[in-house]
C-alpha positions in Angstrom: -27.4 -52.8 40.0 -25.1 -55.8 39.3 -25.4 -58.0 42.2 -22.6 -60.9 42.9 -23.2 -63.2 45.6 -20.2 -64.1 47.9 -20.1 -67.7 48.9 -17.7 -70.5 50.0 -17.7 -72.7 53.2 -17.7 -71.7 56.7 -15.0 -69.6 58.3 -12.8 -69.1 55.0 -13.1 -65.1 54.9 -16.0 -64.2 53.3 -17.7 -62.0 55.9 -14.4 -60.4 56.9 -14.0 -59.4 52.7 -17.8 -58.3 52.4 -16.6 -55.7 55.6 -14.1 -54.5 53.8 -15.3 -54.3 50.6 -18.3 -52.4 51.5 -18.4 -49.2 53.3 -20.1 -49.0 56.5 -21.3 -53.0 56.0 -22.0 -54.5 59.5 -21.3 -58.1 58.6 -21.1 -60.2 62.2 -17.3 -61.9 61.2 -16.5 -64.6 63.8 -14.7 -67.9 64.2 -17.4 -70.3 64.3 -19.8 -71.8 61.6 -22.9 -70.4 60.5 -22.0 -67.2 61.9 -24.0 -65.5 59.2 -27.4 -66.6 58.9 -29.1 -63.7 56.8 -27.7 -62.3 53.7 -25.6 -59.2 54.6 -26.2 -57.0 51.5 -24.2 -53.4 50.4 -23.6 -52.0 47.3 -19.8 -49.8 46.5 -18.9 -47.3 44.1 -17.1 -48.8 41.2 -13.9 -46.8 40.9 -13.0 -45.4 37.7 -10.5 -42.4 37.5 -11.9 -41.8 34.0 -15.3 -40.3 35.8 -13.2 -37.9 38.0 -11.1 -36.2 35.0 -14.4 -35.9 32.9 -16.0 -34.3 35.9 -13.7 -31.4 35.8 -13.4 -31.3 32.4 -17.3 -30.3 32.3 -17.1 -28.5 35.6 -19.9 -30.7 36.5 -22.0 -30.2 40.0 -22.3 -33.6 40.6 -20.3 -37.1 40.2 -22.1 -40.4 40.0 -20.4 -43.8 39.5 -22.1 -46.7 38.8 -22.3 -49.0 41.5 -22.6 -52.8 42.3 -24.0 -54.8 45.5 -22.0 -57.7 47.5 -24.2 -60.1 49.2 -22.5 -62.3 51.9 -24.4 -65.3 52.0 -23.9 -67.4 54.7 -21.3 -70.7 54.8 -22.6 -73.8 53.0 -21.0 -77.0 54.0 -21.2 -80.6 52.8 -25.5 -81.8 52.7 -26.3 -78.0 51.8 -29.0 -79.5 49.1 -30.5 -81.6 51.4 -31.1 -79.2 54.0 -27.7 -79.4 56.2 -26.6 -76.1 57.8 -29.8 -74.1 56.5 -28.7 -75.0 53.2 -31.9 -74.5 51.6 -32.7 -71.1 53.0 -28.9 -70.2 51.8 -29.0 -71.5 48.4 -32.2 -69.7 47.9 -30.3 -66.5 48.4 -28.0 -67.6 45.4 -30.6 -67.4 42.9 -30.9 -64.1 43.0 -27.5 -63.0 42.1 -26.3 -62.2 38.5 -22.3 -64.0 39.7 -21.1 -66.0 42.1 -17.9 -64.9 44.3 -16.5 -68.1 45.4 -14.2 -67.4 48.5 -11.9 -70.3 49.0 -9.5 -70.3 51.8 -5.5 -70.6 50.6 -3.9 -69.9 53.8 -2.5 -72.0 57.2 -3.5 -70.8 60.2 -4.5 -73.0 63.3 -6.3 -70.6 65.0 -8.5 -70.5 62.3 -11.2 -73.5 62.4 -11.5 -75.1 59.0 -15.0 -77.0 59.0 -13.4 -79.9 57.0 -10.5 -80.1 59.7 -7.6 -79.5 57.0 -7.1 -76.8 54.1 -7.4 -78.4 50.7 -8.9 -75.5 48.2 -9.8 -77.8 45.5 -11.9 -80.3 47.8 -13.6 -77.1 49.3 -14.3 -75.9 45.8 -15.7 -79.3 44.3 -17.9 -79.5 47.4 -19.8 -76.4 46.9 -20.0 -76.9 43.3 -21.4 -80.5 43.8 -23.9 -78.9 46.7 -24.7 -76.1 44.0 -24.9 -79.1 40.8 -27.4 -81.1 43.3 -29.6 -78.0 44.1 -30.3 -77.5 40.6 -30.6 -80.7 39.7 -33.8 -80.7 42.3 -35.2 -77.4 40.6 -34.5 -78.9 37.2 -36.9 -82.6 38.2 -39.4 -80.2 40.0 -39.8 -78.0 36.9 -40.2 -81.3 34.5 -42.4 -82.7 36.5 -44.8 -79.7 36.1 -44.1 -79.7 32.8 -45.8 -83.0 31.8 -49.3 -81.5 32.6 -48.7 -78.8 29.7 -46.7 -80.3 27.1 -49.8 -81.9 25.3 -51.3 -78.6 24.9 -48.3 -76.3 25.0 -45.4 -76.1 22.5 -43.7 -74.0 24.8 -43.7 -76.1 27.5 -42.4 -79.4 25.1 -39.6 -77.0 23.9 -38.7 -76.0 27.6 -38.7 -79.7 28.7 -36.1 -80.4 25.9 -33.9 -78.0 27.3 -34.4 -79.2 30.6 -33.6 -82.8 29.6 -30.5 -81.5 28.3 -29.4 -79.7 31.2 -30.5 -82.8 33.6 -28.3 -84.7 31.6 -25.1 -82.2 31.7 -25.6 -82.2 35.7 -25.8 -86.2 36.4 -22.6 -85.9 34.4 -20.7 -83.5 36.7 -20.7 -80.5 34.7 -22.8 -77.0 35.0 -25.1 -75.3 33.5 -22.4 -72.8 32.1 -21.2 -75.2 29.8 -24.2 -76.2 28.1 -24.6 -75.0 25.1 -27.7 -72.7 25.1 -29.1 -70.0 22.9 -30.4 -66.6 23.7 -34.4 -68.0 23.5 -33.3 -71.0 25.5 -31.8 -69.1 28.2 -34.8 -67.1 28.5 -37.0 -69.9 28.9 -34.9 -71.2 31.9 -34.1 -68.1 33.4 -36.9 -68.0 35.7 -35.6 -71.3 37.4 -32.4 -69.6 38.5 -30.2 -72.0 38.4 -27.0 -71.7 40.6 -24.4 -73.4 38.3 -25.7 -71.2 35.6 -24.3 -68.0 37.2 -20.6 -67.0 36.3 -18.3 -67.7 38.7 -15.1 -66.1 40.3 -12.9 -67.8 42.5 -11.6 -65.4 45.2 -8.4 -67.5 46.7 -8.1 -66.0 49.9 -4.5 -65.8 51.1 -2.5 -64.5 53.8 -0.5 -60.7 53.5 2.9 -62.3 53.0 1.7 -64.6 50.0 -0.8 -62.0 48.5 1.8 -61.1 45.4 3.3 -64.4 44.5 0.1 -66.8 45.6 1.1 -70.4 46.5 0.4 -73.7 46.0 -2.9 -73.6 47.2 -3.9 -70.8 44.7 -1.8 -72.3 41.7 -4.6 -75.4 42.2 -7.9 -73.1 42.0 -6.5 -70.5 39.1 -5.9 -74.3 37.3 -9.3 -75.3 38.3 -10.9 -72.2 37.2 -8.8 -72.4 34.0 -10.6 -75.7 32.9 -13.8 -74.3 33.7 -13.4 -71.3 31.7 -14.3 -69.2 34.7 -12.2 -66.2 36.5 -10.0 -66.5 39.0 -8.4 -63.3 41.5 -5.9 -63.2 44.4 -7.2 -61.5 47.1 -6.5 -61.5 51.0 -9.6 -60.3 53.5 -6.9 -59.7 55.9 -5.2 -56.7 53.6 -8.8 -55.6 52.9 -9.6 -55.0 56.2 -6.2 -52.9 56.9 -6.9 -50.7 53.9 -10.3 -49.9 55.0 -8.3 -47.7 57.9 -6.0 -46.1 55.2 -6.3 -42.9 53.4 -6.3 -43.2 49.5 -2.7 -42.7 49.3 -1.4 -44.8 52.3 -3.6 -48.0 50.5 -1.6 -47.2 47.5 1.9 -47.1 49.6 0.7 -50.1 51.7 -0.4 -52.5 48.4 3.1 -51.1 46.4 4.7 -52.4 49.6 3.2 -55.8 49.2 4.1 -55.9 45.9 0.3 -55.6 44.0 -1.1 -52.9 42.0 -4.5 -53.0 43.2 -6.7 -53.8 46.0 -9.0 -56.4 46.1 -12.6 -54.4 45.5 -10.5 -53.3 41.8 -9.7 -57.0 41.3 -13.4 -58.2 42.0 -14.7 -55.7 39.8 -12.5 -56.2 37.0 -13.1 -59.8 37.0 -16.9 -59.3 37.0 -16.9 -56.9 34.4 -14.9 -59.2 32.3 -16.5 -62.2 33.0 -20.1 -60.8 32.3 -19.0 -59.2 29.4 -19.7 -55.4 31.0 -18.9 -52.1 29.6 -18.8 -48.8 30.8 -19.7 -45.5 29.2 -20.3 -41.7 30.5 -22.6 -38.6 29.9 -21.1 -35.4 31.1 -22.0 -31.9 31.5 -22.5 -29.3 34.2 -25.3 -30.8 36.3 -23.3 -33.8 36.4 -20.9 -36.7 35.2 -22.3 -40.3 34.9 -21.3 -43.8 34.5 -23.3 -46.3 33.0 -22.6 -50.1 32.5 -24.1 -52.0 29.7 -23.6 -55.2 27.8 -20.9 -55.4 25.4 -22.6 -55.1 21.5 -25.3 -53.0 22.9 -26.2 -50.6 20.5 -26.7 -46.7 20.8 -30.6 -46.9 21.0 -29.9 -49.7 23.8 -27.5 -47.8 25.9 -29.8 -44.5 25.9 -32.7 -47.2 26.8 -30.3 -47.7 30.0 -30.7 -43.9 31.2 -34.6 -44.2 30.4 -37.1 -46.6 28.2 -38.0 -43.5 26.6 -34.7 -42.6 25.4 -34.4 -45.8 23.3 -38.2 -45.7 22.1 -37.8 -41.9 20.7 -33.7 -42.5 19.9 -32.6 -40.3 16.9 -29.0 -40.1 16.8 -26.0 -39.9 19.6 -23.3 -37.3 19.3 -20.1 -39.6 20.5 -16.3 -39.2 21.2 -14.3 -41.3 23.0 -13.1 -40.5 26.4 -9.5 -40.5 25.1 -10.3 -37.9 22.5 -12.4 -35.6 24.7 -9.5 -35.2 27.0 -7.0 -34.5 24.2 -9.5 -32.1 23.0 -9.8 -30.3 26.6 -13.6 -29.3 26.4 -16.8 -30.6 24.4 -16.6 -27.2 22.7 -13.0 -28.1 21.1 -13.7 -31.1 20.1 -16.5 -30.0 17.8 -14.5 -27.6 16.3 -11.5 -30.4 15.5 -14.7 -32.5 13.9 -14.1 -35.1 16.7 -17.4 -35.3 18.0 -19.4 -38.1 15.8 -23.0 -38.4 15.2 -23.7 -41.9 15.1 -27.3 -43.9 14.7 -29.2 -46.8 15.3 -26.7 -49.3 14.5 -23.6 -47.8 16.3 -22.1 -50.0 19.0 -21.1 -48.4 22.1 -17.4 -49.1 22.7 -15.7 -48.7 26.5 -15.0 -45.3 27.1 -17.5 -43.7 24.8 -19.3 -40.3 26.1 -22.3 -39.6 24.6 -25.3 -37.3 24.4 -28.6 -38.5 23.0 -30.9 -37.2 20.9 -34.6 -38.3 21.2 -38.1 -37.6 20.5 -40.5 -37.9 23.8 
């Protein structure tokens, strides 16, 4: 399951956002620093209207969306990398996620305490990013120290040390590991370190309800910073998300349209995460169930089959494939077959967004 860690300074709206995003979440939300100590974890169904339409078409007994996990990680402060505010414990929680959602306060409210005494989103972002970088520097130093004993007899250790030397130099110069050019094998070697600045990041600018549609100057500054980093950025309102939880689906749509936005924060966040990580969705459908599957862009048909079960990949023969739109146009799989729209794809086929697939394989 895809896992995203929600981070930021204390009192920027992380736990309020988490509570709103995750059904039945019980994260405590209060107006004081370090309200959250242990990370709160919850999973959500990834909204996808295509799933419902396919299930109707196949008269499926069960509908199974793909899921995403959110981890609400306690607020970080200046000095976190050295243990300030239980920082070492909190940073360790971030190492386990696939992507970081950095919630940045972009609203003024005298009733909500700011840990630094004033609202300054770019400064807040820099505090968090510096602590993540300092933590990575410490990790790299410790790993290189251990590698010293292995380098003389282990060529792989020398390769890893060379990579880490390049990373260390980048971190010292204020860059993140994300911006260091590494190939797939190099990334594989450093993955066990769980380097924080290697993780893809989404800046979620937390706005008041009145400013959600157009944003404000605070929000603009964060969007500019994200663009320069090659990161994703979205506008979100923890206040609005908390209101949406209490409404039915149609009421939610009406409320959002009244605010001048087309989707809620959950959709915005999931879409940004999928873009950032280069993810795609394909479907399987039949009378028993219609199900969505998440894969990496560029995966071949056997690799996509392996997401269902490793035996499917090992014994792959071919995949019966049709695009979602074509299947809806045909009205049924049988009619799609009659029209010659159902394709037989082999091992080299790269799965496309929205493909509906049935795999043939040897056990």
